[in-house]
All heavy atoms as an XYZ file, in Angstrom:
772
protein
N      26.654     -4.011     -2.582
C      25.388     -3.666     -1.943
C      24.851     -4.859     -1.179
O      25.115     -6.004     -1.517
C      24.361     -3.253     -2.989
C      24.628     -1.909     -3.589
C      23.477     -1.503     -4.468
C      23.743     -0.113     -4.990
N      22.652      0.389     -5.777
N      24.044     -4.562     -0.197
C      23.442     -5.631      0.593
C      22.398     -6.357     -0.246
O      21.789     -5.788     -1.147
C      22.809     -5.054      1.851
C      23.828     -4.482      2.806
C      23.172     -3.998      4.070
C      24.214     -3.447      5.014
N      23.657     -3.004      6.268
N      22.185     -7.612      0.076
C      21.240     -8.449     -0.654
C      19.835     -7.856     -0.645
O      19.163     -7.839     -1.670
C      21.210     -9.866     -0.047
O      22.530    -10.392     -0.062
C      20.295    -10.769     -0.823
N      19.368     -7.331      0.497
C      18.017     -6.787      0.584
C      17.859     -5.564     -0.297
O      16.783     -5.314     -0.831
C      17.604     -6.505      2.027
C      18.482     -5.554      2.777
C      19.525     -5.852      3.591
C      18.383     -4.131      2.790
N      20.088     -4.720      4.106
C      19.405     -3.640      3.629
C      17.536     -3.216      2.180
C      19.603     -2.286      3.871
C      17.725     -1.867      2.422
C      18.752     -1.416      3.256
N      18.932     -4.797     -0.500
C      18.848     -3.629     -1.379
C      18.658     -4.059     -2.829
O      17.870     -3.469     -3.564
C      20.110     -2.776     -1.264
C      20.212     -1.988      0.020
C      21.457     -1.138      0.057
O      22.498     -1.642      0.512
O      21.384      0.024     -0.378
N      19.375     -5.088     -3.243
C      19.245     -5.604     -4.602
C      17.837     -6.156     -4.832
O      17.229     -5.921     -5.869
C      20.283     -6.692     -4.865
C      21.693     -6.166     -4.962
C      22.684     -7.293     -5.187
C      24.107     -6.773     -5.191
N      25.076     -7.865     -5.367
N      17.322     -6.898     -3.854
C      15.971     -7.461     -3.973
C      14.922     -6.355     -4.068
O      13.991     -6.425     -4.848
C      15.657     -8.363     -2.781
C      16.380     -9.672     -2.808
C      16.017    -10.518     -1.599
C      16.759    -11.826     -1.591
N      16.432    -12.638     -0.411
N      15.095     -5.307     -3.249
C      14.145     -4.188     -3.258
C      14.144     -3.497     -4.612
O      13.092     -3.217     -5.170
C      14.490     -3.197     -2.153
C      13.532     -2.021     -2.087
C      13.903     -1.059     -0.974
N      15.238     -0.523     -1.100
C      15.544      0.584     -1.787
N      14.626      1.247     -2.417
N      16.780      1.011     -1.832
N      15.314     -3.255     -5.172
C      15.397     -2.596     -6.485
C      14.777     -3.460     -7.580
O      14.107     -2.955     -8.460
C      16.844     -2.242     -6.805
C      17.332     -1.064     -5.996
C      18.682     -0.592     -6.443
C      19.069      0.621     -5.609
N      20.237      1.289     -6.119
N      14.979     -4.770     -7.504
C      14.416     -5.688     -8.494
C      12.882     -5.685     -8.412
O      12.191     -5.617     -9.425
C      14.960     -7.100     -8.268
C      14.510     -8.096     -9.289
C      15.142     -9.462     -9.041
C      14.653    -10.478    -10.049
N      15.233    -11.806     -9.796
N      12.346     -5.742     -7.193
C      10.893     -5.720     -7.004
C      10.300     -4.393     -7.467
O       9.236     -4.354     -8.071
C      10.537     -5.970     -5.539
C      10.759     -7.389     -5.109
C      10.411     -7.575     -3.656
C      10.682     -8.989     -3.213
N      10.320     -9.210     -1.820
N      10.996     -3.297     -7.180
C      10.525     -1.970     -7.588
C      10.460     -1.876     -9.111
O       9.487     -1.378     -9.675
C      11.444     -0.890     -7.020
C      10.990      0.485     -7.320
N      11.500      1.212     -8.366
C      10.055      1.268     -6.732
C      10.909      2.385     -8.404
N      10.025      2.440     -7.433
N      11.483     -2.363     -9.793
C      11.518     -2.334    -11.259
C      10.357     -3.150    -11.843
O       9.681     -2.711    -12.759
C      12.858     -2.880    -11.751
C      13.062     -2.754    -13.233
C      14.453     -3.223    -13.633
C      14.654     -3.100    -15.120
N      16.003     -3.528    -15.521
N      10.108     -4.321    -11.264
C       9.013     -5.182    -11.724
C       7.665     -4.496    -11.500
O       6.788     -4.516    -12.369
C       9.052     -6.518    -10.976
C       8.006     -7.497    -11.411
C       8.130     -8.800    -10.634
C       7.019     -9.768    -11.003
N       7.092    -11.000    -10.207
N       7.488     -3.868    -10.352
C       6.239     -3.177    -10.038
C       5.996     -2.005    -10.981
O       4.883     -1.769    -11.431
C       6.253     -2.693     -8.593
C       5.020     -1.937     -8.113
C       3.788     -2.829     -8.160
C       5.240     -1.418     -6.704
N       7.020     -1.265    -11.311
C       6.881     -0.115    -12.203
C       6.534     -0.557    -13.626
O       5.875      0.152    -14.368
C       8.158      0.725    -12.222
C       8.431      1.456    -10.922
S       7.176      2.698    -10.533
C       6.250      1.899     -9.242
N       6.958     -1.748    -13.995
C       6.663     -2.280    -15.326
C       5.181     -2.639    -15.462
O       4.558     -2.379    -16.473
C       7.541     -3.509    -15.588
C       7.607     -3.922    -17.009
C       8.652     -5.012    -17.175
C       8.897     -5.284    -18.635
N       9.922     -6.299    -18.840
N       4.626     -3.268    -14.417
C       3.213     -3.642    -14.420
C       2.715     -3.662    -12.986
O       2.909     -4.639    -12.270
C       2.998     -5.004    -15.075
C       1.541     -5.412    -15.071
O       0.653     -4.613    -14.798
N       1.289     -6.663    -15.377
N       2.035     -2.595    -12.581
C       1.590     -2.480    -11.188
C       0.389     -3.364    -10.876
O       0.149     -3.697     -9.732
C       1.234     -1.030    -10.879
O       0.077     -0.644    -11.606
N      -0.393     -3.721    -11.889
C      -1.585     -4.518    -11.660
C      -2.740     -3.721    -11.084
O      -3.759     -4.280    -10.699
N      -2.597     -2.409    -11.027
C      -3.637     -1.551    -10.477
C      -4.588     -1.132    -11.593
O      -4.159     -0.587    -12.600
C      -3.025     -0.308     -9.794
C      -2.159     -0.760     -8.612
C      -4.097      0.663     -9.351
C      -1.357      0.349     -7.977
N      -5.861     -1.400    -11.405
C      -6.864     -1.059    -12.407
C      -7.194      0.428    -12.347
O      -7.229      1.022    -11.274
C      -8.133     -1.880    -12.174
N      -7.417      1.015    -13.517
C      -7.815      2.423    -13.523
C      -9.272      2.522    -13.074
O     -10.044      1.582    -13.214
C      -7.642      3.020    -14.914
O      -8.463      2.340    -15.836
N      -9.630      3.647    -12.508
C     -10.998      3.845    -12.052
C     -11.310      3.190    -10.721
O     -12.475      3.011    -10.373
N     -10.298      2.813     -9.990
C     -10.519      2.221     -8.673
C      -9.889      3.095     -7.597
O      -9.013      3.905     -7.868
C      -9.931      0.791     -8.576
O      -8.541      0.849     -8.870
C     -10.619     -0.159     -9.529
N     -10.355      2.919     -6.381
C      -9.821      3.645     -5.224
C      -8.827      2.727     -4.517
O      -8.901      1.508     -4.651
C     -10.953      4.013     -4.263
C     -12.072      4.822     -4.881
S     -11.582      6.465     -5.371
C     -11.266      7.216     -3.794
N      -7.936      3.336     -3.759
C      -6.910      2.546     -3.085
C      -6.685      3.048     -1.669
O      -6.782      4.238     -1.399
C      -5.596      2.610     -3.868
C      -5.764      2.122     -5.263
N      -6.119      2.954     -6.298
C      -5.710      0.883     -5.784
C      -6.243      2.256     -7.395
N      -5.998      0.992     -7.108
N      -6.425      2.126     -0.799
C      -6.076      2.442      0.582
C      -4.778      1.732      0.911
O      -4.493      0.665      0.375
N      -3.983      2.322      1.772
C      -2.692      1.744      2.106
C      -2.522      1.692      3.626
O      -2.910      2.613      4.333
C      -1.573      2.589      1.503
C      -0.204      2.051      1.783
S       1.135      2.934      0.953
C       0.939      4.587      1.548
N      -1.969      0.587      4.083
C      -1.665      0.431      5.500
C      -0.222     -0.051      5.608
O       0.195     -0.953      4.881
C      -2.586     -0.604      6.143
C      -2.283     -0.823      7.610
S      -3.272     -2.133      8.355
C      -2.534     -3.573      7.649
N       0.536      0.584      6.474
C       1.921      0.172      6.686
C       2.063     -0.332      8.122
O       1.734      0.368      9.065
C       2.901      1.336      6.441
C       2.781      1.814      4.999
C       4.325      0.904      6.768
C       3.582      3.052      4.690
N       2.522     -1.561      8.244
C       2.837     -2.155      9.536
C       4.351     -2.091      9.657
O       5.069     -2.920      9.103
C       2.328     -3.598      9.571
C       2.744     -4.341     10.832
O       3.269     -3.693     11.765
O       2.569     -5.563     10.872
N       4.845     -1.066     10.311
C       6.282     -0.828     10.388
C       6.846     -1.442     11.654
O       6.645     -0.942     12.752
C       6.561      0.669     10.346
N       7.555     -2.540     11.490
C       8.149     -3.219     12.625
C       9.648     -3.000     12.697
O      10.260     -2.479     11.771
N      10.241     -3.436     13.774
C      11.675     -3.201     13.954
C      12.538     -4.093     13.070
O      13.625     -3.712     12.662
C      12.063     -3.390     15.416
O      11.778     -4.711     15.823
N      12.070     -5.298     12.735
C      12.871     -6.204     11.908
C      12.423     -6.265     10.463
O      13.119     -6.796      9.612
C      12.845     -7.634     12.481
O      11.497     -8.106     12.476
C      13.417     -7.668     13.881
N      11.248     -5.742     10.172
C      10.723     -5.722      8.812
C       9.426     -4.955      8.788
O       8.757     -4.822      9.806
N       9.097     -4.411      7.641
C       7.863     -3.642      7.500
C       7.008     -4.268      6.415
O       7.525     -4.766      5.418
C       8.175     -2.184      7.144
O       8.937     -1.586      8.172
N       5.712     -4.225      6.609
C       4.781     -4.742      5.610
C       3.897     -3.605      5.128
O       3.397     -2.828      5.926
C       3.917     -5.844      6.209
C       4.671     -7.109      6.467
C       3.829     -8.084      7.275
N       4.598     -9.271      7.624
C       5.453     -9.339      8.634
N       5.654     -8.287      9.399
N       6.117    -10.433      8.886
N       3.731     -3.532      3.827
C       2.833     -2.546      3.252
C       1.700     -3.303      2.567
O       1.938     -4.210      1.777
C       3.552     -1.672      2.216
C       2.621     -0.648      1.599
S       3.449      0.552      0.542
C       3.977     -0.475     -0.806
N       0.476     -2.954      2.913
C      -0.703     -3.567      2.323
C      -1.420     -2.491      1.515
O      -1.731     -1.419      2.034
C      -1.663     -4.090      3.402
C      -1.008     -5.016      4.376
N      -0.796     -6.344      4.121
C      -0.508     -4.797      5.616
C      -0.207     -6.909      5.160
N      -0.021     -5.983      6.078
N      -1.690     -2.767      0.243
C      -2.435     -1.842     -0.605
C      -3.740     -2.536     -0.978
O      -3.736     -3.659     -1.488
C      -1.646     -1.469     -1.883
C      -2.465     -0.539     -2.758
C      -0.317     -0.825     -1.517
N      -4.848     -1.863     -0.699
C      -6.172     -2.408     -0.984
C      -6.789     -1.653     -2.154
O      -6.620     -0.445     -2.280
C      -7.085     -2.267      0.242
C      -6.600     -3.038      1.434
C      -5.754     -2.461      2.359
C      -6.995     -4.353      1.612
C      -5.300     -3.170      3.465
C      -6.551     -5.080      2.717
C      -5.709     -4.482      3.636
N      -7.527     -2.355     -2.982
C      -8.189     -1.768     -4.149
C      -9.689     -2.032     -4.046
O     -10.097     -3.136     -3.708
C      -7.618     -2.414     -5.412
C      -8.157     -1.866     -6.694
C      -7.475     -2.500     -7.897
O      -7.268     -3.735     -7.897
O      -7.145     -1.768     -8.834
N     -10.502     -1.001     -4.314
C     -11.945     -1.182     -4.266
C     -12.622     -0.186     -5.201
O     -12.021      0.787     -5.649
C     -12.486     -1.056     -2.838
C     -11.984      0.152     -2.085
C     -12.672      1.347     -2.107
C     -10.805      0.074     -1.361
C     -12.200      2.450     -1.421
C     -10.336      1.175     -0.666
C     -11.026      2.361     -0.696
N     -13.880     -0.458     -5.504
C     -14.645      0.418     -6.392
C     -14.892      1.756     -5.702
O     -15.052      1.812     -4.483
C     -15.985     -0.229     -6.754
C     -15.837     -1.477     -7.586
C     -17.196     -2.082     -7.874
C     -17.032     -3.381     -8.653
N     -18.315     -4.047     -8.858
N     -14.948      2.842     -6.494
C     -15.187      4.162     -5.895
C     -16.527      4.234     -5.172
O     -17.490      3.580     -5.563
C     -15.193      5.114     -7.090
C     -14.541      4.374     -8.185
C     -14.769      2.917     -7.935
N     -16.565      5.027     -4.140
C     -17.796      5.243     -3.370
C     -18.334      6.624     -3.736
O     -18.013      7.613     -3.099
C     -17.512      5.170     -1.885
C     -17.002      3.819     -1.465
C     -16.581      3.823     -0.024
N     -16.043      2.512      0.321
C     -15.452      2.253      1.446
N     -15.304      3.185      2.353
N     -14.992      1.059      1.697
N     -19.111      6.660     -4.792
C     -19.663      7.927     -5.258
C     -21.121      8.005     -4.828
O     -21.932      7.159     -5.187
C     -19.544      8.046     -6.796
C     -20.137      9.358     -7.271
C     -18.101      7.923     -7.227
N     -21.453      9.023     -4.044
C     -22.813      9.232     -3.567
C     -23.316     10.538     -4.179
O     -22.999     11.614     -3.707
C     -22.830      9.283     -2.034
C     -22.170      8.090     -1.326
C     -22.150      8.305      0.176
C     -22.864      6.796     -1.686
N     -24.098     10.411     -5.262
C     -24.531     11.590     -6.022
C     -25.920     12.087     -5.651
O     -26.234     13.241     -5.862
C     -24.539     11.274     -7.520
O     -23.318     10.738     -7.909
N     -26.719     11.196     -5.124
C     -28.112     11.566     -4.851
C     -28.457     11.255     -3.397
O     -27.717     10.549     -2.694
C     -29.078     10.767     -5.748
O     -29.003      9.383     -5.397
C     -28.750     10.946     -7.234
N     -29.600     11.745     -2.978
C     -30.067     11.452     -1.620
C     -30.312      9.958     -1.466
O     -30.036      9.375     -0.410
C     -31.347     12.243     -1.330
C     -31.775     12.174      0.115
C     -32.975     13.056      0.413
O     -33.184     14.065     -0.276
O     -33.709     12.704      1.363
N     -30.800      9.328     -2.528
C     -31.031      7.875     -2.483
C     -29.707      7.122     -2.289
O     -29.639      6.157     -1.519
C     -31.707      7.401     -3.767
C     -32.005      5.912     -3.760
C     -32.631      5.438     -5.067
O     -32.818      6.236     -6.006
O     -32.923      4.236     -5.127
N     -28.634      7.577     -2.967
C     -27.316      6.961     -2.789
C     -26.865      7.052     -1.332
O     -26.333      6.098     -0.766
C     -26.268      7.650     -3.669
C     -26.398      7.300     -5.142
O     -27.107      6.326     -5.473
O     -25.766      8.006     -5.950
N     -27.088      8.218     -0.720
C     -26.703      8.421      0.677
C     -27.505      7.491      1.586
O     -26.952      6.838      2.475
C     -26.872      9.894      1.101
C     -26.632     10.062      2.595
C     -25.946     10.793      0.295
N     -28.807      7.393      1.341
C     -29.658      6.502      2.139
C     -29.201      5.054      2.022
O     -29.146      4.322      3.024
C     -31.128      6.619      1.708
C     -31.760      7.955      2.092
O     -31.201      8.630      2.986
O     -32.792      8.315      1.485
N     -28.861      4.626      0.799
C     -28.386      3.255      0.586
C     -27.051      3.011      1.299
O     -26.830      1.949      1.893
C     -28.248      2.957     -0.908
C     -29.553      2.802     -1.676
C     -29.295      2.778     -3.177
C     -30.279      1.533     -1.247
N     -26.179      4.011      1.262
C     -24.880      3.884      1.925
C     -25.052      3.785      3.432
O     -24.410      2.959      4.089
C     -23.981      5.054      1.562
N     -25.922      4.635      3.991
C     -26.170      4.614      5.436
C     -26.743      3.266      5.857
O     -26.420      2.737      6.920
C     -27.104      5.778      5.844
C     -27.576      5.624      7.275
C     -26.401      7.112      5.643
N     -27.564      2.677      4.991
C     -28.152      1.367      5.282
C     -27.168      0.220      5.015
O     -27.470     -0.939      5.280
C     -29.421      1.177      4.445
N     -25.978      0.548      4.467
C     -24.966     -0.477      4.213
C     -25.093     -1.182      2.888
O     -24.438     -2.192      2.653
N     -25.922     -0.651      1.967
C     -26.145     -1.337      0.690
C     -25.281     -0.815     -0.446
O     -25.147     -1.480     -1.456
C     -27.622     -1.216      0.274
C     -28.546     -1.846      1.261
N     -28.595     -3.198      1.495
C     -29.447     -1.295      2.105
C     -29.488     -3.457      2.424
N     -30.021     -2.322      2.821
N     -24.706      0.365     -0.332
C     -23.952      0.936     -1.441
C     -22.451      1.005     -1.166
O     -21.685      1.471     -1.983
C     -24.487      2.330     -1.771
C     -23.890      2.913     -3.036
C     -24.799      3.889     -3.693
C     -24.144      4.536     -4.880
N     -24.274      3.778     -6.095
N     -22.016      0.536     -0.042
C     -20.600      0.614      0.291
C     -19.817     -0.510     -0.372
O     -20.319     -1.612     -0.559
C     -20.412      0.538      1.807
C     -21.051      1.670      2.613
C     -20.824      1.445      4.092
C     -20.488      3.012      2.189
N     -18.578     -0.206     -0.719
C     -17.686     -1.235     -1.255
C     -16.551     -1.416     -0.252
O     -16.112     -0.472      0.387
C     -17.103     -0.812     -2.617
O     -16.441      0.436     -2.469
C     -18.191     -0.680     -3.659
N     -16.127     -2.634     -0.116
C     -15.063     -2.941      0.824
C     -13.970     -3.708      0.104
O     -14.251     -4.539     -0.752
C     -15.598     -3.789      1.986
C     -16.641     -3.081      2.793
C     -17.987     -3.302      2.552
C     -16.271     -2.171      3.775
C     -18.954     -2.635      3.294
C     -17.235     -1.504      4.517
C     -18.574     -1.736      4.269
N     -12.715     -3.451      0.451
C     -11.636     -4.220     -0.173
C     -11.700     -5.668      0.292
O     -12.065     -5.948      1.428
C     -10.368     -3.536      0.335
C     -10.783     -2.785      1.549
C     -12.237     -2.471      1.406
N     -11.388     -6.566     -0.595
C     -11.378     -7.986     -0.254
C      -9.979     -8.546     -0.342
O      -9.038     -7.855     -0.741
N      -9.827     -9.792      0.023
C      -8.494    -10.398      0.000
C      -7.976    -10.546     -1.423
O      -6.773    -10.583     -1.633
C      -8.503    -11.772      0.684
O      -9.483    -12.594      0.067
C      -8.785    -11.641      2.162
N      -8.870    -10.643     -2.412
C      -8.407    -10.764     -3.796
C      -7.990     -9.416     -4.377
O      -7.452     -9.349     -5.470
C      -9.467    -11.424     -4.677
C     -10.777    -10.646     -4.708
O     -11.026     -9.842     -3.791
O     -11.546    -10.860     -5.657
N      -8.256     -8.332     -3.660
C      -7.878     -7.006     -4.151
C      -6.777     -6.391     -3.287
O      -6.605     -5.201     -3.242
C      -9.100     -6.084     -4.151
O      -9.542     -5.846     -2.833
N      -6.018     -7.236     -2.631
C      -4.975     -6.742     -1.732
C      -3.602     -7.147     -2.256
O      -3.392     -8.266     -2.694
C      -5.170     -7.322     -0.337
C      -4.134     -6.795      0.658
C      -4.325     -7.417      2.011
N      -3.856     -8.797      1.965
C      -4.149     -9.694      2.870
N      -4.925     -9.391      3.889
N      -3.692    -10.921      2.784
N      -2.690     -6.210     -2.202
C      -1.304     -6.462     -2.555
C      -0.485     -6.255     -1.288
O      -0.611     -5.236     -0.620
C      -0.875     -5.489     -3.654
C       0.556     -5.581     -4.032
C       1.132     -6.498     -4.867
C       1.617     -4.713     -3.599
N       2.478     -6.249     -4.973
C       2.800     -5.157     -4.202
C       1.667     -3.610     -2.753
C       4.012     -4.546     -3.999
C       2.893     -3.000     -2.549
C       4.044     -3.463     -3.175
N       0.314     -7.217     -0.930
C       1.102     -7.134      0.292
C       2.568     -7.383     -0.030
O       2.890     -8.264     -0.820
C       0.635     -8.179      1.322
O      -0.731     -7.945      1.614
C       1.442     -8.099      2.598
N       3.417     -6.600      0.580
C       4.852     -6.771      0.381
C       5.562     -6.591      1.711
O       5.248     -5.670      2.468
C       5.364     -5.731     -0.611
C       6.821     -5.861     -0.949
C       7.141     -7.141     -1.718
O       6.327     -7.570     -2.549
O       8.203     -7.719     -1.458
N       6.484     -7.469      2.011
C       7.294     -7.323      3.219
C       8.674     -6.854      2.795
O       9.287     -7.420      1.893
C       7.423     -8.637      3.977
C       8.242     -8.474      5.246
C       8.283     -9.736      6.067
C       9.077     -9.472      7.343
N       9.107    -10.633      8.206
N       9.121     -5.807      3.426
C      10.432     -5.252      3.118
C      11.340     -5.392      4.330
O      10.914     -5.213      5.458
C      10.310     -3.773      2.750
C       9.422     -3.463      1.552
C       9.280     -1.966      1.386
C      10.002     -4.072      0.287
N      12.575     -5.700      4.065
C      13.591     -5.754      5.106
C      14.714     -4.853      4.687
O      14.960     -4.708      3.505
C      14.102     -7.183      5.280
C      13.049     -8.050      5.887
C      13.600     -9.424      6.145
N      12.486    -10.254      6.579
C      12.590    -11.220      7.438
N      13.734    -11.511      7.957
N      11.545    -11.911      7.780
N      15.384     -4.271      5.528
C      15.318     -4.377      6.976
C      14.178     -3.549      7.540
O      13.512     -2.821      6.815
C      16.672     -3.819      7.415
C      16.970     -2.783      6.395
C      16.417     -3.340      5.102
N      13.991     -3.640      8.834
C      12.944     -2.882      9.510
C      13.407     -1.496      9.915
O      14.525     -1.067      9.618
N      12.542     -0.810     10.594
C      12.808      0.571     10.998
C      14.033      0.724     11.878
O      14.751      1.726     11.810
C      11.592      1.145     11.726
C      10.350      1.350     10.879
C       9.219      1.851     11.759
C      10.622      2.320      9.759
N      14.304     -0.270     12.718
C      15.430     -0.165     13.640
C      16.756      0.041     12.903
O      17.659      0.714     13.396
C      15.513     -1.417     14.523
N      16.855     -0.497     11.692
C      18.072     -0.358     10.901
C      18.369      1.096     10.560
O      19.520      1.499     10.463
C      17.941     -1.169      9.599
O      17.657     -2.512      9.949
C      19.202     -1.113      8.772
N      17.327      1.889     10.367
C      17.497      3.269      9.912
C      17.675      4.258     11.058
O      17.948      5.433     10.824
C      16.312      3.674      9.050
C      16.179      2.805      7.828
C      15.221      1.814      7.776
C      17.041      2.963      6.757
C      15.105      0.998      6.668
C      16.943      2.149      5.634
C      15.982      1.159      5.593
N      17.572      3.807     12.288
C      17.694      4.699     13.445
C      19.083      5.318     13.548
O      19.241      6.411     14.087
C      17.358      3.946     14.722
N      20.067      4.669     12.988
C      21.443      5.148     13.091
C      21.771      6.304     12.142
O      22.790      6.957     12.284
C      22.405      3.998     12.816
C      22.293      3.445     11.398
C      23.156      2.222     11.186
O      24.147      2.036     11.878
N      22.776      1.389     10.243
N      20.894      6.561     11.156
C      21.182      7.584     10.152
C      20.560      8.927     10.510
O      19.430      8.987     10.979
C      20.654      7.144      8.779
C      21.289      5.868      8.291
C      20.558      4.689      8.247
C      22.615      5.847      7.885
C      21.134      3.513      7.813
C      23.198      4.668      7.445
C      22.464      3.510      7.412
O      23.035      2.348      6.985
N      21.276     10.027     10.234
C      20.676     11.351     10.436
C      19.556     11.580      9.422
O      19.517     10.942      8.365
C      21.831     12.323     10.193
C      22.993     11.530      9.734
C      22.656     10.078      9.801
N      18.628     12.459      9.731
C      17.464     12.719      8.881
C      17.826     12.979      7.421
O      17.162     12.496      6.516
C      16.644     13.899      9.419
C      15.942     13.560     10.721
O      15.912     12.377     11.090
O      15.429     14.486     11.354
N      18.880     13.751      7.169
C      19.213     14.106      5.787
C      19.748     12.924      4.966
O      19.834     13.009      3.752
C      20.197     15.284      5.755
C      21.506     14.986      6.479
O      21.541     14.081      7.337
O      22.484     15.691      6.188
N      20.075     11.822      5.595
C      20.535     10.635      4.878
C      19.455      9.565      4.706
O      19.638      8.608      3.975
C      21.726      9.997      5.608
C      22.979     10.835      5.563
C      24.147     10.128      6.261
O      24.139      8.882      6.359
O      25.045     10.831      6.730
N      18.312      9.732      5.352
C      17.282      8.696      5.323
C      16.689      8.456      3.947
O      16.477      7.316      3.548
C      16.151      9.042      6.312
C      16.478      8.786      7.764
C      15.345      9.252      8.645
C      16.776      7.324      8.016
N      16.417      9.504      3.196
C      15.769      9.351      1.882
C      16.583      8.458      0.972
O      16.033      7.542      0.336
C      15.520     10.725      1.225
C      15.008     10.563     -0.183
C      14.529     11.526      2.050
N      17.871      8.653      0.893
C      18.697      7.820      0.018
C      18.814      6.384      0.521
O      19.040      5.469     -0.263
C      20.078      8.430     -0.188
C      20.951      8.448      1.053
C      22.274      9.139      0.831
O      22.261     10.325      0.483
O      23.304      8.474      0.989
N      18.637      6.170      1.801
C      18.717      4.824      2.379
C      17.440      4.026      2.156
O      17.467      2.815      2.109
C      18.998      4.880      3.876
C      20.236      5.612      4.251
C      21.448      4.808      3.925
N      22.642      5.546      4.308
C      23.860      5.095      4.140
N      24.046      3.915      3.605
N      24.883      5.810      4.479
N      16.322      4.726      2.064
C      15.031      4.074      1.898
C      14.814      3.820      0.444
O      14.559      2.860     -0.073
C      13.892      4.928      2.466
C      14.094      5.097      3.955
C      12.542      4.300      2.188
C      13.143      6.062      4.622
């Protein structure tokens, strides 16, 4: 197997053992898919629950919103990039990824 495949499997196994994701939090994901490598950023933040009219007013005023910070971000760069997978037919992509 290629070196990047072994590294990916090792990282996946480690992540499944302990994801570091806190329960009761919300998550957002952004994928920057490049031709030579792709980066996935996962952000964690407190839930945005607006139960009352006062909560809505506070949110509109910018006082009740939560935003992900750099300490709540997990980033991983994976290789190869998207260009590597262009050669495979659709039915073979899942096993390659």
